[in-house]
C-alpha positions as CSV (number, residue, x, y, z in Angstrom):
1,X,40.7,54.4,102.8
2,X,43.1,54.6,105.7
3,X,45.1,51.5,104.2
4,X,45.2,53.3,100.8
5,X,46.6,56.5,102.2
6,X,49.2,54.5,104.1
7,X,50.3,52.7,100.9
8,X,50.5,56.0,99.0
9,X,52.6,57.5,101.8
10,X,55.0,54.5,102.0
11,X,55.6,54.2,98.3
12,X,55.6,57.9,97.4
13,X,59.4,58.1,96.4
14,X,58.8,55.2,94.0
15,X,55.4,56.5,92.7
16,X,57.1,59.9,91.9
17,X,59.7,58.2,89.9
18,X,57.0,56.4,87.9
19,X,55.4,59.8,87.3
20,X,58.7,61.1,85.9
21,X,59.0,58.0,83.7
22,X,55.5,58.7,82.4
23,X,56.7,62.1,81.3
24,X,59.7,61.1,79.3
25,X,57.8,60.1,76.0
26,X,56.6,63.7,75.8
27,X,60.2,65.1,75.9
28,X,61.0,64.0,72.3
29,X,59.6,62.0,69.3
30,X,59.5,58.3,70.1
31,X,61.2,57.4,66.8
32,X,64.3,59.4,67.9
33,X,64.4,58.3,71.6
34,X,66.0,54.9,72.6
35,X,65.7,53.5,76.2
36,X,69.1,54.9,77.3
37,X,68.2,58.4,76.0
38,X,65.0,58.1,78.1
39,X,66.9,57.2,81.2
40,X,69.2,60.0,80.8
41,X,66.3,62.5,80.3
42,X,64.9,61.1,83.7
43,X,68.3,61.9,85.2
44,X,68.4,65.3,83.8
45,X,65.1,66.1,85.2
46,X,66.4,65.0,88.7
47,X,69.7,66.8,88.3
48,X,67.9,70.2,87.7
49,X,70.5,71.9,85.4
50,X,73.5,70.0,86.8
51,X,75.8,67.6,84.9
52,X,76.8,64.0,85.4
53,X,80.2,62.5,84.8
54,X,80.1,58.6,84.9
55,X,83.2,56.6,84.2
56,X,83.1,53.1,83.1
57,X,85.6,50.8,84.8
58,X,88.9,50.1,83.0
59,X,89.8,46.8,81.2
60,X,87.5,43.8,81.8
61,X,85.5,45.2,84.8
62,X,82.0,46.4,83.9
63,X,79.8,49.1,85.6
64,X,76.1,48.3,85.3
65,X,75.2,51.8,86.2
66,X,77.3,53.0,83.3
67,X,75.6,50.6,80.9
68,X,72.2,51.6,82.3
69,X,72.7,55.2,81.2
70,X,75.1,54.7,78.3
71,X,73.9,51.6,76.5
72,X,77.4,50.2,75.6
73,X,80.1,48.1,77.0
74,X,83.2,50.0,76.4
75,X,86.3,49.9,78.6
76,X,87.8,53.0,79.8
77,X,84.9,54.9,78.6
78,X,83.4,58.1,80.1
79,X,79.8,59.4,80.0
80,X,78.9,63.1,80.2
81,X,75.2,63.7,80.7
82,X,74.9,67.4,80.1
83,X,72.4,69.8,81.5
84,X,71.0,70.5,78.1
85,X,69.5,67.6,76.0
86,X,71.3,66.8,72.8
87,X,74.7,67.6,74.4
88,X,75.5,64.2,75.9
89,X,78.9,62.8,75.0
90,X,80.7,59.5,75.3
91,X,84.5,59.7,75.5
92,X,86.5,56.6,74.5
93,X,90.1,55.7,74.9
94,X,90.5,55.5,71.1
95,X,88.1,56.3,68.4
96,X,86.9,53.1,66.8
97,X,86.5,52.2,63.2
98,X,83.3,53.4,61.2
99,X,81.3,50.2,61.8
100,X,81.9,50.2,65.5
101,X,81.2,54.0,65.8
102,X,77.9,53.6,64.1
103,X,77.0,50.8,66.6
104,X,77.9,52.9,69.5
105,X,75.8,55.8,68.4
106,X,72.8,53.5,67.6
107,X,73.0,51.6,71.0
108,X,73.4,54.6,73.1
109,X,71.4,57.3,71.4
110,X,74.4,59.7,71.6
111,X,75.7,61.0,68.3
112,X,78.8,62.6,69.9
113,X,81.6,59.9,70.4
114,X,84.8,61.7,71.2
115,X,88.2,60.8,72.4
116,X,89.1,61.0,76.1
117,X,91.6,63.5,75.1
118,X,88.9,65.9,74.2
119,X,87.2,65.7,77.5
120,X,89.1,68.4,79.3
121,X,88.1,70.9,76.6
122,X,84.4,69.9,76.5
123,X,83.9,69.9,80.2
124,X,85.6,73.4,80.5
125,X,83.2,74.7,78.0
126,X,80.2,73.2,79.8
127,X,81.3,74.6,83.1
128,X,79.3,77.8,82.3
129,X,76.1,75.8,82.7
130,X,76.5,74.6,86.2
131,X,79.1,74.5,89.1
132,X,77.6,71.2,90.5
133,X,78.6,67.8,89.2
134,X,77.0,64.3,90.0
135,X,79.5,61.3,90.0
136,X,79.2,57.7,91.2
137,X,79.4,57.7,95.0
138,X,82.4,55.3,95.3
139,X,85.2,56.0,93.1
140,X,88.8,55.2,93.4
141,X,91.9,55.5,91.3
142,X,90.2,53.7,88.3
143,X,88.0,56.8,88.0
144,X,91.1,58.9,87.2
145,X,89.3,61.4,85.1
146,X,86.8,62.2,87.9
147,X,89.7,62.5,90.4
148,X,91.4,64.9,88.0
149,X,88.3,66.9,87.8
150,X,88.1,67.3,91.5
151,X,91.7,68.5,91.6
152,X,91.4,70.8,88.6
153,X,88.0,72.4,89.8
154,X,88.2,72.4,93.6
155,X,85.1,74.6,93.8
156,X,82.9,72.0,92.2
157,X,80.1,70.7,94.4
158,X,80.4,66.9,94.0
159,X,76.9,65.3,94.5
160,X,76.1,61.5,94.7
161,X,73.7,60.1,91.9
162,X,73.7,56.5,93.2
163,X,70.7,56.7,95.6
164,X,68.6,58.1,92.7
165,X,69.8,55.5,90.2
166,X,69.1,52.8,92.7
167,X,65.5,53.6,93.1
168,X,65.4,54.3,89.2
169,X,66.7,50.8,88.6
170,X,64.4,49.1,90.9
171,X,61.5,49.8,88.6
172,X,61.7,47.9,85.2
173,X,60.4,49.2,82.0
174,X,58.4,47.1,79.7
175,X,61.4,46.4,77.6
176,X,63.5,45.4,80.7
177,X,60.8,43.1,82.0
178,X,60.7,41.4,78.7
179,X,64.6,40.8,78.7
180,X,64.3,39.5,82.2
181,X,61.4,37.1,81.1
182,X,63.5,35.8,78.3
183,X,66.5,35.3,80.6
184,X,64.2,33.3,83.0
185,X,62.8,31.1,80.1
186,X,66.2,30.3,78.9
187,X,67.3,29.5,82.5
188,X,64.3,27.5,82.9
189,X,65.0,25.5,79.6
190,X,68.5,24.6,80.9
191,X,67.1,23.3,84.0
192,X,64.5,21.2,82.3
193,X,67.2,19.8,80.2
194,X,69.2,18.8,83.2
195,X,66.2,17.2,84.9
196,X,65.7,14.9,82.0
197,X,69.3,14.0,81.8
198,X,70.2,13.6,85.4
199,X,71.2,10.2,86.6
200,X,73.5,8.7,89.4
201,X,77.2,8.5,88.4
202,X,77.2,11.9,86.7
203,X,79.4,14.6,87.8
204,X,78.2,17.9,89.0
205,X,79.9,19.5,86.0
206,X,78.0,17.3,83.7
207,X,74.8,18.9,84.7
208,X,76.4,22.4,84.5
209,X,77.5,21.6,80.9
210,X,74.0,20.5,79.9
211,X,72.5,23.6,81.4
212,X,74.9,26.2,80.1
213,X,74.9,24.6,76.5
214,X,71.1,25.1,76.5
215,X,71.7,28.7,77.6
216,X,73.9,29.5,74.7
217,X,72.0,27.6,72.1
218,X,69.0,29.7,73.1
219,X,70.6,33.1,72.7
220,X,72.2,33.8,76.2
221,X,75.2,36.0,76.1
222,X,76.8,34.4,79.2
223,X,75.8,33.1,82.6
224,X,74.5,35.8,85.1
225,X,76.8,34.2,87.9
226,X,78.9,31.0,88.3
227,X,76.5,28.0,88.2
228,X,76.0,26.3,91.4
229,X,75.5,22.4,91.1
230,X,75.7,21.1,94.7
231,X,75.0,17.5,95.4
232,X,74.8,15.4,98.6
233,X,77.0,17.2,101.1
234,X,77.6,20.2,98.6
235,X,73.8,20.7,98.6
236,X,74.0,22.5,102.0
237,X,76.8,24.9,100.9
238,X,74.8,28.0,99.8
239,X,77.4,29.5,97.3
240,X,79.1,26.3,96.4
241,X,80.5,26.4,92.8
242,X,83.3,23.9,92.5
243,X,80.8,21.5,90.7
244,X,83.4,18.7,90.6
245,X,81.8,16.0,92.8
246,X,80.6,12.6,91.4
247,X,76.8,12.4,92.2
248,X,75.8,9.3,94.1
249,X,72.5,7.4,94.1
250,X,70.1,8.9,96.7
251,X,71.7,12.4,96.6
252,X,69.8,15.5,96.3
253,X,71.2,18.1,93.8
254,X,70.6,21.8,94.2
255,X,70.9,23.6,90.8
256,X,71.1,27.4,91.2
257,X,71.8,28.8,87.8
258,X,71.1,31.9,85.6
259,X,71.3,32.9,81.9
260,X,72.1,36.5,81.0
261,X,70.1,37.9,78.1
262,X,70.7,41.4,76.6
263,X,72.6,42.0,79.8
264,X,69.6,41.2,82.1
265,X,69.9,38.2,84.6
266,X,67.8,35.1,85.2
267,X,68.2,33.3,88.5
268,X,66.3,29.9,89.3
269,X,67.0,27.3,91.8
270,X,65.6,23.7,91.6
271,X,66.4,20.8,93.8
272,X,66.1,17.2,92.4
273,X,66.6,13.6,93.6
274,X,69.4,12.2,91.3
275,X,67.7,8.8,91.4
276,X,64.5,10.1,90.1
277,X,62.4,9.9,93.2
278,X,62.5,11.7,96.5
279,X,63.0,9.5,99.6
280,X,60.3,10.0,102.5
281,X,62.8,12.4,104.4
282,X,63.7,14.3,101.3
283,X,60.1,14.7,100.4
284,X,59.3,16.1,103.9
285,X,61.9,18.8,103.8
286,X,61.1,19.6,100.2
287,X,57.4,20.2,100.9
288,X,58.3,22.5,103.7
289,X,60.4,24.6,101.6
290,X,57.9,24.5,98.7
291,X,55.2,25.7,101.0
292,X,57.3,28.4,102.5
293,X,58.0,29.7,98.9
294,X,54.3,29.6,98.1
295,X,53.5,31.7,101.1
296,X,56.3,34.1,100.2
297,X,55.2,34.5,96.7
298,X,51.6,35.1,97.8
299,X,53.2,38.0,99.9
300,X,54.6,39.7,96.9
301,X,52.1,42.4,97.0
302,X,52.1,46.1,96.3
303,X,53.6,47.9,99.2
304,X,55.2,44.9,100.8
305,X,59.0,45.0,101.7
306,X,61.5,42.3,101.2
307,X,61.4,41.8,105.0
308,X,57.6,41.0,104.8
309,X,58.2,38.3,102.1
310,X,61.1,37.0,104.1
311,X,58.8,36.7,107.1
312,X,56.2,34.7,105.2
313,X,58.6,32.1,104.3
314,X,60.7,32.1,107.6
315,X,57.6,31.8,109.8
316,X,56.5,28.6,108.2
317,X,59.9,27.0,108.3
318,X,60.2,28.1,111.9
319,X,56.8,26.6,112.8
320,X,58.0,23.3,111.4
321,X,61.1,23.5,113.5
322,X,63.9,24.2,110.9
323,X,64.4,28.0,111.3
324,X,68.0,27.4,112.4
325,X,68.7,25.5,108.9
326,X,67.3,28.5,106.9
327,X,70.5,30.7,106.8
328,X,69.9,33.3,104.2
329,X,67.3,36.0,103.3
330,X,64.4,35.0,100.9
331,X,64.5,37.5,98.2
332,X,66.8,40.0,96.3
333,X,66.2,42.4,93.3
334,X,66.8,41.1,89.8
335,X,67.8,43.1,86.8
336,X,71.1,44.0,85.1
337,X,72.7,42.5,88.2
338,X,71.6,39.2,89.6
339,X,71.6,41.0,92.9
340,X,70.2,44.3,91.5
341,X,69.9,47.7,92.9
342,X,67.5,47.8,95.8
343,X,66.6,50.8,98.2
344,X,67.0,49.6,101.7
345,X,63.6,50.7,102.8
346,X,62.0,50.1,99.2
347,X,58.5,48.7,98.8
348,X,57.1,46.7,95.9
349,X,55.4,48.7,93.2
350,X,54.5,47.6,89.7
351,X,57.6,46.8,87.5
352,X,59.8,45.4,90.5
353,X,61.3,42.1,89.8
354,X,62.7,39.9,92.8
355,X,63.6,36.4,93.5
356,X,61.8,34.2,96.1
357,X,64.2,31.5,97.3
358,X,63.6,30.0,100.6
359,X,65.9,26.9,101.7
360,X,66.7,24.4,104.5
361,X,70.2,23.1,104.7
362,X,70.9,20.3,107.3
363,X,74.7,19.5,107.2
364,X,74.3,16.4,109.6
365,X,72.1,14.8,107.0
366,X,73.9,16.1,103.8
367,X,70.5,17.3,102.8
368,X,69.9,20.8,101.3
369,X,66.8,22.1,99.5
370,X,66.4,25.4,97.8
371,X,63.5,26.5,95.5
372,X,63.9,29.8,93.7
373,X,61.8,31.7,91.1
374,X,61.8,35.2,89.5
375,X,58.7,37.1,90.3
376,X,57.3,40.3,88.8
377,X,55.1,42.6,90.9
378,X,52.1,43.8,89.2
379,X,48.9,45.8,90.2
380,X,47.0,42.6,89.9
381,X,49.4,40.4,92.0
382,X,52.7,38.5,91.5
383,X,53.6,37.0,88.3
384,X,56.2,34.1,88.3
385,X,58.4,34.4,85.2
386,X,60.0,31.1,85.8
387,X,56.9,29.0,85.9
388,X,57.8,26.8,82.9
389,X,60.3,24.7,85.0
390,X,58.5,22.3,87.5
391,X,58.8,22.5,91.2
392,X,56.1,20.2,92.6
393,X,57.4,16.8,93.5
394,X,55.2,14.8,91.2
395,X,56.0,17.0,88.3
396,X,59.8,16.8,88.9
397,X,59.6,13.0,89.3
398,X,57.5,13.0,86.1
399,X,59.9,14.9,84.0
400,X,62.9,12.9,85.1
401,X,61.1,9.7,84.4
402,X,60.2,10.9,80.9
403,X,63.9,11.8,80.3
404,X,65.1,8.4,81.4
405,X,62.4,6.7,79.2
406,X,63.5,8.6,76.1
407,X,67.3,8.0,77.0
408,X,66.5,4.2,77.3
409,X,64.6,4.1,74.0
410,X,67.6,6.0,72.2
411,X,70.0,3.5,73.6
412,X,67.9,0.5,72.4
413,X,67.5,1.9,68.9
């Protein structure tokens, strides 16, 4: 009982957020409510009669918080979440054609798509509702409309919505979980294809091309980050992304890649022996990392912090004498961003999705191993969303052998 009370106390902020999420369907008929409208309703409850002005970044930059609430990718757009339901507006630089306008309305659940030129008039009319305004915490000259507001209405009380949005984004809805599951499955398919095709003499970019071609063939919109294909000496470089080296016989290859599906990121890493079989030394280090990951995944329980998960992996690697070669944290949140929003003191609750990715990197041996999976936290324990790509040594070697057998038969015929 004492442990149960401690868990409730530790996770109360997130549990309260879940309770608010549960109320959203009662606010309006389901057939008229899309996911983005539901999120704005949660924000509206939190703001208690105040308004939100959120600016999307200009040109090619992309603000994921803006998308999370507005549901559209639109440069130089501005979202107004009004205190009263039904009064939300998206302001755009130029009114699009009828077809694009319909798609914006359908995607966002907002019927009012107006020109940025109309913002001053609309906001001035809204001012009778509230003298407080929520904005993004960090805004610079790119958020020119918000800066103009601060100058025009100096009596406005400016409040920061980002801490609440961070906690809100940590908990994924069923729809978000499905998008991330699909992103993980597409990422896994790309890695499986690379394992089957991998052979000495290929270049790192050859494996990258194989992986990414599978991503796009299976419906990915883009990669969720620059693909990392590090072989031999590059396997020990954590964020290596040149992908230009010729892969030599005997090399290990670290493949850290992710497909993006409906804006949501996958992120999986596998390490393979380019020759098709691990050497005894490679096998030794690989097994240590694999066991560390297994222990970390087992630690992905309700109430656990990312530091608890990191400790489960790190302690095993330390006990084996390789702590100095494990140079990054074990986990990060996964969602709209590959390193998604995470509250510093956050604890796992149902709907959280994180990565688990311990590694050992020994520069003097040109030997790097990282194994990463995407893990969903549920009430009944962790669920690995990326389980369809092998990570046990025998399974990796078997898949690579099958690929070479099929390739050899194809060449014969």
